[in-house]
N, C-alpha and C positions, 0 to 999 in steps of 0.2 A: 267543093271544098267546105261547104257548110258555113259560109261566112255571113249569111244574111242577118244574123243577130248582131254583127259588129257594125257600129256606127262611127264614121270617121268624118271630121270636119276639117276643111282646108281653107286657108286664107291666101289669096293670090290675085294676080292680074285678071281683069275681065276676059282677056283672050286666052287665059289658062296656059300661057307659055312659060311660066315659072316652074321651078322644080317641085314645090309643094303641090301645085295644081296637077302636075303630071303624075305624082304619087296618088293623088286622090282619084284621078281618072282610071289609073291602073287598078285601084282597089274596087272601084265601081264595076269594072269589067269582070271581076271574079266574085261578084255578089255582095259586096259590102254596101251598106246604106251610106252613100257619100253626099255630103253637103258642101257645096262650094260657096264661100263667102267672099263677096267682092262688090264694089260699087255698081249700082244698077244704071241702065241707060247709057248715055254717052259721056258720063262723068269721067274725067281723066283720072288715072290712078294716082298720080303724084299730087293732085289737088282735091282728092276725094273728101267727102264729109264723113269723117270717121265716127261722128256722133250718130249717124244714121244706121250704123251697123248694130243689130240687136244680138249681142253675143249670148245673152241668157237664153233666148229662144233657139239660137243656132246650136248651142252646146248642150241643150237638154238631152239627157240620157246618152251623150256621146262618150265612147270609149277613149277616142284620141282626138287631139287637135294637132294638125300638121302645119308647120311654118317653114319658110326658107330663110336662111341667114342673109341672103342678098336683098330681101325686101326692105331692109333698113336703109339701103342705098338709093331708094327710089323717091325719097322726099320725106318731109316732116310728117305729112298726114299718114302715109303707109307705115312709117316707123311708129307713130303713135298708136295706130290700130293694131300693129304687130305686138306691141307691149301690152295693150289692153286685152287682147285675145288671151294671152297667157295668164293675166291676172284673173279674168273671168273663168278660165279653165280651172284654176285652183279653187275658186268658189263653188263651181258646179261639179267638181269631182272628176273632171276629164284629165287625162294625162297628156302633157305637151311633148310633141315630137319636133325636133329641129333638124332640118336637112342642111348640111354645110357643104357647099360646092364653090367652085371658082366663079366669081361674078363676071359679068360681061366685060368689066374693066378690071383685070387681074390686080392692078396696083391698089385697088380698094379693098382687097381681101382683109388686110389688117383692121380696117375700120369695121367691116362686117363681123369679123371674129371677135373684136373687142366688145361689140354690142351683145354677142352671144354670151361672152364671159360675164357681162353685167347681169344677165338673166339666168345664169347657169343653175341657180337653186330652184328655179321654176320649171326646169326641163327634166322630164322623166326618161326620155330616150333621145340620144344624140347620134345622128347618122352622118358619117363622113363619106361624101362622094370620093371615088378613087382619084379624081383629078385634083382634089384639094389636100389629100393626105400629106404629101411631101411638103407642100407650101406651108401648111399649118404647123407641121413638125419643125420647119425652119424658124417660124415665128416663135415657137415655144422653146427652141434650142435643144431639141431632143431628137433621137433617131425615129424615123417613120414607124418602125415596127414596135416602138414603145408608146406611140401616141395614144392609142385607145385606152390602154391600162393607166397611163399617166393622167389623162384627162378625167377618167372615171374616179381615180383615187383622190385627185386634188379637188375636183368639182363636186364630188359625192353624187354624181349622176348615176341613177340605178342601172341604166343600160347604155353602153356606148358601142356602136357597131359600124361595120363597113361591109361592102360587097364588091368584089372584083369580077366584072363580067368575063374578062379574058380567061381567067383560071377557074371561074365558077366557085370561088372561095368566099365564104361568109365568115367573118370574125366578130364575135360578140363577147364583150367584157361585161360582167355582172357581179352581183354580190357573192355568188357562189363560185366564182373563178372565171375561167376563160372557156369559150366554146368555139371550135373551128369545124366547119363542115363544108362539103362541096355539094352543090346542087346537081342533080342528075341532068337537068336541062339548062341550056344557056338562056340567060335573060339579062335585061339591062338593070342597072342598079335601082331605078325607081320601081320597077316591077317586083324586084326582090323585096324592097322595103314594104311595098303595099301588101305582098303576100305574108311577110313576117308580122305586120300589124294585124292582119286578118286572122292569122293562125294563133297568135300569142294568147289572146283572151280565152281561147277554146282548147288549148293544148295541155292544160294542167300545170300545176306549180312545179318548181324544182328544176334541176339542170336538164332532166330528160325532156321536160316540156319546152324549155328554151331551145334545145337541140332539134326537137321536132319542128318547132316554128321556124327555125333558121333554115331548114331544108326547103322551106317555102312551098310545101305541098308537092314537091317533085319526086319524093321517094315512093 
């Protein structure tokens, strides 16, 4: 796919079980330069020393920073590092990606989503996992099919997208309108997002470039 020039940084648990880390691993498998940022050694994630993370070094020349909305539920230290990563991404010129999915405790979704809203102006690409679309729409009081465009318009997020593995349908809302495509291959949502992030910087500007990237290299 020619993704070697794309550098992606992800912040997540040491065991890489969170969704941001899964996206990062999928990107590495297709040739991206992937950097996983997490506490080293036996440090517990919820009590990590966020000051020990060198965001300037990690984000040097990075195209994307990938975070998960559920990280804010794992303790004050991960929440602080989560916010710091986006602040440094702005300074370093990297674009922030936020993966929004159902947390392990679904009743905490409103808290996680509220934290995302607080940081919405720092997010360049907002990705909704299919399992969270309906629940977020309920929180926002809108129909699920209107969620992506509504969030993009109100939050001024450049790209808001989702992928449904069952139908292989990718939906992307952007400044040029809406793009809907079907991938020719079946993939999980994290793999689609990884491919989209890898293809987007290389696919050219404009709606055709977005459509090409949304096909995730399966055409």
